[in-house]
C-alpha positions as semicolon CSV with decimal commas, in nm:
position;residue;x (nm);y (nm);z (nm)
1;M;12,632;9,226;12,163
2;K;12,474;9,536;12,048
3;K;12,098;9,550;12,163
4;K;11,826;9,534;11,889
5;L;11,603;9,804;11,846
6;K;11,218;9,690;11,924
7;V;10,993;9,829;11,665
8;G;10,637;9,871;11,690
9;L;10,439;9,866;11,354
10;V;10,109;10,036;11,339
11;G;9,936;9,927;11,031
12;A;10,123;9,608;11,019
13;S;9,878;9,402;10,822
14;G;9,840;9,677;10,543
15;R;10,032;9,706;10,206
16;M;10,318;9,917;10,364
17;G;10,311;9,724;10,673
18;Q;10,386;9,416;10,505
19;E;10,663;9,581;10,300
20;I;10,840;9,697;10,632
21;A;10,787;9,386;10,804
22;E;10,966;9,192;10,527
23;I;11,272;9,464;10,531
24;L;11,283;9,450;10,907
25;K;11,331;9,087;10,899
26;T;11,672;9,145;10,705
27;K;11,810;9,396;10,939
28;N;12,023;9,261;11,230
29;N;11,964;9,585;11,449
30;F;11,593;9,554;11,455
31;E;11,359;9,335;11,637
32;L;10,978;9,294;11,521
33;H;10,842;9,326;11,864
34;L;10,492;9,473;11,843
35;A;10,228;9,453;11,562
36;V;9,930;9,687;11,569
37;C;9,658;9,571;11,338
38;R;9,292;9,424;11,317
39;Q;9,456;9,068;11,238
40;A;9,457;8,823;11,504
41;S;9,830;8,715;11,511
42;L;10,121;8,795;11,266
43;A;10,388;8,512;11,327
44;E;10,710;8,724;11,294
45;F;10,620;8,970;11,565
46;A;10,652;8,887;11,939
47;Y;10,316;9,038;11,992
48;T;9,997;9,137;11,795
49;R;9,736;9,383;11,947
50;Q;9,444;9,578;11,804
51;T;9,558;9,904;11,980
52;P;9,879;10,060;12,061
53;S;9,731;10,103;12,420
54;C;9,861;9,779;12,549
55;P;10,124;9,704;12,822
56;E;10,398;9,565;12,537
57;A;10,405;9,930;12,405
58;K;10,624;10,021;12,684
59;E;10,895;9,790;12,544
60;V;10,914;9,956;12,210
61;D;11,215;10,158;12,121
62;V;11,077;10,324;11,794
63;W;10,731;10,340;11,624
64;I;10,681;10,307;11,261
65;D;10,300;10,404;11,159
66;F;10,155;10,360;10,820
67;S;9,781;10,343;10,944
68;S;9,513;10,613;10,954
69;P;9,467;10,959;11,085
70;E;9,260;10,792;11,363
71;G;9,531;10,537;11,417
72;L;9,792;10,795;11,428
73;G;9,615;10,999;11,696
74;K;9,603;10,685;11,932
75;L;9,964;10,625;11,885
76;L;10,082;10,965;11,972
77;S;9,919;10,950;12,288
78;V;10,062;10,623;12,379
79;A;10,411;10,725;12,251
80;T;10,418;11,072;12,425
81;K;10,343;10,883;12,749
82;N;10,630;10,599;12,693
83;Q;10,872;10,888;12,566
84;T;10,905;10,682;12,246
85;P;11,026;10,817;11,903
86;V;10,757;10,801;11,624
87;V;10,791;10,795;11,218
88;S;10,477;10,810;11,048
89;G;10,389;10,810;10,661
90;T;10,007;10,820;10,727
91;T;9,844;11,052;10,489
92;G;9,510;11,224;10,452
93;L;9,586;11,417;10,788
94;S;9,366;11,733;10,877
95;S;9,504;12,035;11,024
96;A;9,418;11,898;11,346
97;D;9,603;11,589;11,293
98;Q;9,906;11,812;11,180
99;A;9,864;12,003;11,511
100;A;9,847;11,686;11,713
101;L;10,212;11,567;11,553
102;K;10,359;11,915;11,599
103;K;10,238;11,907;11,961
104;A;10,382;11,561;12,052
105;S;10,717;11,651;11,866
106;A;10,751;11,900;12,192
107;K;10,785;11,595;12,396
108;I;10,925;11,319;12,176
109;P;11,117;11,288;11,820
110;V;10,856;11,277;11,555
111;L;10,930;11,236;11,178
112;W;10,647;11,287;10,939
113;A;10,663;11,245;10,551
114;S;10,394;11,219;10,303
115;N;10,656;11,033;10,099
116;M;10,930;10,821;10,272
117;S;11,126;10,807;9,929
118;L;11,492;10,961;9,969
119;G;11,449;11,040;9,580
120;V;11,121;11,251;9,635
121;A;11,323;11,441;9,929
122;V;11,587;11,515;9,639
123;V;11,310;11,630;9,428
124;M;11,175;11,869;9,695
125;E;11,539;12,005;9,698
126;A;11,559;12,060;9,372
127;L;11,243;12,281;9,345
128;E;11,455;12,571;9,469
129;V;11,590;12,608;9,128
130;F;11,261;12,739;9,010
131;S;11,312;13,052;9,208
132;R;11,504;13,174;8,916
133;I;11,226;13,144;8,674
134;R;10,942;13,216;8,889
135;Q;10,754;13,383;8,611
136;F;10,670;13,043;8,451
137;D;10,354;12,845;8,463
138;F;10,359;12,560;8,698
139;Q;10,166;12,256;8,731
140;I;10,211;11,927;8,965
141;E;10,079;11,613;8,825
142;E;10,049;11,277;9,027
143;F;9,930;10,919;8,940
144;H;9,842;10,628;9,188
145;H;9,670;10,305;9,170
146;N;9,290;10,312;9,185
147;R;9,270;10,208;9,539
148;K;9,432;10,542;9,681
149;K;9,165;10,740;9,876
150;D;9,343;11,067;9,940
151;K;9,332;11,285;9,640
152;P;9,540;11,466;9,560
153;S;9,801;11,277;9,738
154;G;10,006;11,384;10,030
155;T;10,325;11,404;9,817
156;A;10,154;11,650;9,584
157;K;10,060;11,845;9,841
158;S;10,407;11,849;9,986
159;L;10,536;11,957;9,657
160;Q;10,274;12,222;9,609
161;E;10,343;12,377;9,922
162;K;10,704;12,373;9,882
163;L;10,689;12,489;9,507
164;E;10,426;12,804;9,606
165;K;10,700;12,879;9,877
166;V;10,976;12,892;9,613
167;V;10,786;13,081;9,331
168;G;10,586;13,320;9,571
169;R;10,236;13,278;9,453
170;E;9,951;13,044;9,451
171;L;9,950;12,762;9,193
172;P;9,671;12,556;9,034
173;E;9,577;12,257;9,236
174;P;9,790;11,936;9,170
175;L;9,591;11,707;8,872
176;S;9,544;11,363;9,022
177;I;9,484;11,034;8,830
178;R;9,382;10,707;8,969
179;G;9,429;10,388;8,783
180;G;9,554;10,041;8,765
181;G;9,851;9,929;9,017
182;I;10,063;10,259;8,977
183;F;10,292;10,266;9,279
184;G;10,317;10,647;9,237
185;V;10,447;10,899;8,987
186;H;10,502;11,275;9,050
187;K;10,558;11,555;8,796
188;V;10,644;11,907;8,833
189;H;10,600;12,084;8,518
190;A;10,747;12,456;8,441
191;M;10,626;12,585;8,136
192;A;10,721;12,882;7,923
193;E;10,629;12,991;7,568
194;E;10,928;12,826;7,427
195;E;11,047;12,573;7,671
196;H;10,912;12,294;7,903
197;I;11,098;12,167;8,203
198;V;10,985;11,857;8,386
199;F;11,092;11,699;8,725
200;E;10,981;11,347;8,754
201;H;10,975;11,082;9,037
202;M;10,883;10,724;8,976
203;A;10,826;10,461;9,256
204;L;10,893;10,131;9,098
205;N;10,760;9,926;9,411
206;R;10,653;9,992;9,756
207;A;10,965;9,887;9,906
208;V;11,137;10,227;9,838
209;F;10,887;10,393;10,087
210;A;10,911;10,113;10,332
211;R;11,322;10,105;10,296
212;G;11,286;10,479;10,347
213;A;11,065;10,455;10,647
214;V;11,316;10,189;10,834
215;E;11,609;10,410;10,749
216;A;11,444;10,689;10,919
217;A;11,362;10,491;11,212
218;Q;11,700;10,393;11,250
219;W;11,814;10,774;11,231
220;L;11,530;10,902;11,446
221;C;11,637;10,672;11,735
222;S;11,940;10,885;11,849
223;K;11,768;11,210;11,798
224;K;11,615;11,465;12,058
225;K;11,243;11,560;12,084
226;G;11,140;11,780;11,763
227;F;10,972;11,761;11,438
228;Y;11,189;11,609;11,161
229;S;11,123;11,539;10,785
230;M;11,299;11,309;10,516
231;R;11,533;11,587;10,442
232;D;11,678;11,580;10,790
233;V;11,755;11,195;10,731
234;L;11,890;11,302;10,361
235;Y;12,128;11,568;10,506
236;N;12,159;11,406;10,842
237;E;12,067;11,687;11,034
238;G;11,885;11,753;11,341
């Protein structure tokens, strides 16, 4: 019988954590092993702890993290010590947080993405075509629910970084709109005097991000140390 992968989930009681837990319960090759959250106990997990710095962390085969920059920092320390792969979708990271991810990836497999959707990974690749019309005006626009803290979103920042690289210049800051319960809409506008092109990705639920994270975790378990993205999962590279 094939061994199940024991998952450690950081931020298990949050909205994304709950979505990921539900998806993991449908997967025969995963075991909900360790939940890290402020809640006292989550019945579906073998263990619930308030910090990844616990004895049960040694038994984890792969970590999935949707917590906070502080939570991610603590996790990287534990994961590096135990040589455990980490998948993280935590956003709002500082340059120091990003440096910590890169430092950890020199010792363990680390996959970080501002958006775990494979569809967004496709849009990111599609931006390459704008190198042919780099003289156009460009604007990124993003919509999220009214409880989202970071503004602009991590996804918008990633799209902006890629687009500026493609067109070879600095672009206006992404426009951020917060309202209602919008899961996430990202638009990339390319505008000229006589035409207007729009690339748009719309998340219909949170499950799309959770499924991407679980797929990334499955993929990352067989990889060597290094820093990976959803593009690598999309193309099965690395």
